[in-house]
N, C-alpha and C positions, 0 to 999 in steps of 0.2 A: 481423715479427717483434718478437716482445716478448722484453724480457729485463729482469731485476733487477738492482737497482744491486750485489749482491752479486755475482754473478756477472758483472759489467762491469769492466774493470780501467779505474784511474784515467787511463791515457792515452787510451783509448776515450771513456770519461765526457766528457773534457774536446770531443771532435770530436763526440760525440752532444748535446752541451748547444748548438751551432752549430746543430742543424738546422730549428729552430722558425725563424731568421731566412734561413737558406738557402732553406726553403720557399717565405716571402715573397720572396724575391728570385726564386725560379723564378717564382711565380705572376706577377709583373710581367713580366719577362719573356714570357712565355707570351701575356700579355693584347696586350702591344706587338706581338710576331707578327703575333696573328690580325687586329688593328687594321689594322696597315701592310700586309697581305697585300691583293690585290686578287684575290678569290676570281673574280669572274666571270672575269677575264684568266686566270688559274690554270686554270678550267674549261677555256678553249678552248685553252690551249696544254700540258695535261694528256697526260703520255705514262704508258702503263699497260700493262703485258704482258697483262692483259686489258682487252680493246677492247671488250669491253660493258661495263666498268666505269670510269665517267669522274669517280667523285667524286674532286675536287679534295684534298689534302692536304700538309703541309709536314713534312718529316721533319726530326728535331730530336735532336742527340748533342748530352748533357751530358758534359763530361771533369770528371775528379774527380782530384785528389790526396790522401791524406789521410797528414799528418806526425803519427805517433804521437808523435816525440819531441818536436816541440814544440808540440802539440796544436791545432792548425789544417786547415782543408781550405780548397785553393783550389779554384775551377772556373773551367772558361769552356764556351763552346758555339758550335756550328755547324748550320748549316742546309744543307739538301740532301744532294749527294753529292760531297761535298770533303773527303775523310776523309784526304788527304793534305796538305792547306794549311789546315785551318780551326781555329779555338780549342782544340777538344776532344784534338785531335790529339795535343798537349804531353804530356797526362795520360795516365798509366796506367788507369785505371777509366773506363770508358763506359757511359753510362744511354743510351738511346735509345726515342723514342717518336714518334707521327703525330700531327699536330695537324689536325684537320676545322676546318670551317667552324663546326660545331654543336658543337666539344667544350668540355667545362666544365674552363675552366684552374685552376680550384680541384681539382678533383678529380686532373688530370694532375700538378699539382704536389707532390698528397699520394702518388699513386703512385711519382712520381720518388723523392720521399722515403723512403719504404718501401724502395725497393729500394736507396737507400745507404743508409740504417739497416743492412739484412741484409750490406751488403758490409763494413761497418765490422766488425760482429759477426764474420763468416767471418772478415775478414783479422786480426782480433785472436786468435782461434783458431790460423790458418795461424802467425804469429807468436810464439804463445807467450804473448803479453804477460796 
């Protein structure tokens, strides 16, 4: 979702300026998760509703809080199905993705940032900023 400066509030602009560094942080996280995962073991232990599909993946949830008043974004993440105890749980906005062994971390980080940017614009509209 692209917008121009003239239709973006100053509060939202502060948040949007943080997205390039957030993208780099997410990219680094994704690389680390992929690097630390034992994909061979994950394949052996993988459970899927479709028994014919045994492609291993990691489920990732990124939770964000957008503080329009103070102009900052806080975030955390969790992997797997730990929705009530993971780091993202304390944040009101959640963005999810799956990471496969063949996934491009740069593309995933870009997609997550596009979703986050879109949500900032939606919240700006909802809150009438």
